[in-house]
C-alpha angles and dihedrals in degrees: 000000000000092000090049092054092044093052091045091050093049091048093051091045093052092044091050092049091050092049093046092050091050092052092049092053092049095047097039107114089203094054115119121215105221099183112032116178114240118233122242114265112250101168129095122241131197091350093174094050115120121206134193130231115193106176135066123204113255121225127355110327092193093055114087095330109178095180099049089222113126095182120185103339120212096236140119133164139169093224095223096152139023124204128187143204109207128207141165108299121260103230096204095045094117092054100039134055109223114175136209117248115221115200131208091246088063094258131135122221124198142137140228137227093278099050097263109150117205141181121211132176125243090272090057094252113147116246099176142340127201139170122206097176130102120240089257093051092049090058088059091063099225120214108220131207121199143198132174119238108182109292093350138073120224114211131191124178145188090260092065096254121142117189146152129225133184115262094218101051109003094243116156118258100178140332139197141169121245126205095258141012118269127248107180144064116274124243127195120211133150094357090307131120109209130192142147122245133212090266091062091252119138112214133192120204132187110254089214102060108353096251112158108245101183143335137197124207124213131180111310116205119208093240114062119225117227093202111111114250127218143221136186132193131213123171110309095348135085119198124198141167125220130210095271095052102261112146113206133188118204137182105259093217100058108001094248118158119263099170142328129207123189114210098185134058122244088265088080089074088072094056106018090140090065095056111102115187129192122234114278112254122200124201138122089027087295137114114219122198137159135185145190090262089082097261139120120184134198107199126187104245092209099060110003095248115149107244094189142338127210138184111256124135104217142121092186121113112266121228121217121201121175103318097333129098118208121199135164116213127221088251091059103258123138112222123198112194131189105238093207097057106014090236119146110243101182139002120195129183103228095181097055093107094049120083104239107154095154093041091235095130109088138170115255099189144323144212133194120227125174088345093305122119117224109197120188118209134202090243094063097261127130115207118204114204132177101245092200096063104009094240117148114238106176145353115212124197107217097158144337097248138056116307127192131241108292121260124207119205131163092345097311133104120228131185132181130228128178094274108016149039112231123206122194121204 
């Protein structure tokens, strides 16, 4: 009993000292705050400024895009009609970022809340549907990430499964279990399928038989982030971001380190699960990335040196056109940034015509097509804005619930909701 009271006394003494010290630091009038968090920008800038966009993206930016930059898409529709393909709801849709896979035979691959994988054509007509999960696995509601490899589809999921199915009929080619579930999009390069798992390990598998070819471990916080991670590929290099904001460049052939750049202080280890990062975007020999910590970075892809850093509160994927960076903040402001200097050129409030008193309406993603900005919202609306002058042109009601960032494929616009794929004509 004596030991028990001694240990209890020591514990309370130490706890009390720690608490007291914390209170002194907070109340000390002479204390200096070294790292004060900046507040999100919620004020317009140069509203009347017009910009120019000279280039249009060639080809299909949502088909095998290694850079994640969609640019200025050659697309325009009147949105007279919306069709849908419905499926069993994905319960975690609001907290995850599953993406449609568009294939080179003009098909669309996706999954539902019970692990059914289906292929539909561009008119949303079902071609096939399969399920390669056990009854127990289906109850775990796997989130699945896809990539096309020739006539096959490589799949990795949150349950740690890696498998390959035939593009034409969905039949299983091979399957294996990895060491951890996956939490990123999948990229195919040099007969390798590459993704990042929940342990912040990037892994490369053979597309032929699933054999692991190489892996690279980064810092692994105790608390796992549910926010989807991202990777991009350029030439012989693969770039990826982990859950604590470290951006790493590896040799694509063997996974050896080229460079690594941390973007967060060590404090992030205490709340890694709150960090939400955008997808990495590669263009102009630069990696672009933003987060919900009020930061956007432009990092030299050759050496990992930060070219510039700016204040924007967004975990949405940036778009780079010519020498301009476009980004929509969580508060609903469109930022246009000069890529050469990192200076903000224009800020426009794109939610000013939407009643949002409780600030619950938020952007979920955006694309730019023929110099028009298409912004998806978590209330099912799609705002169309002239990107050249920032003037709103139209608000479309596609649904009453959260819709994903728009996708453009073969001249049509597609968005995801928790239980359907919507197509606008």
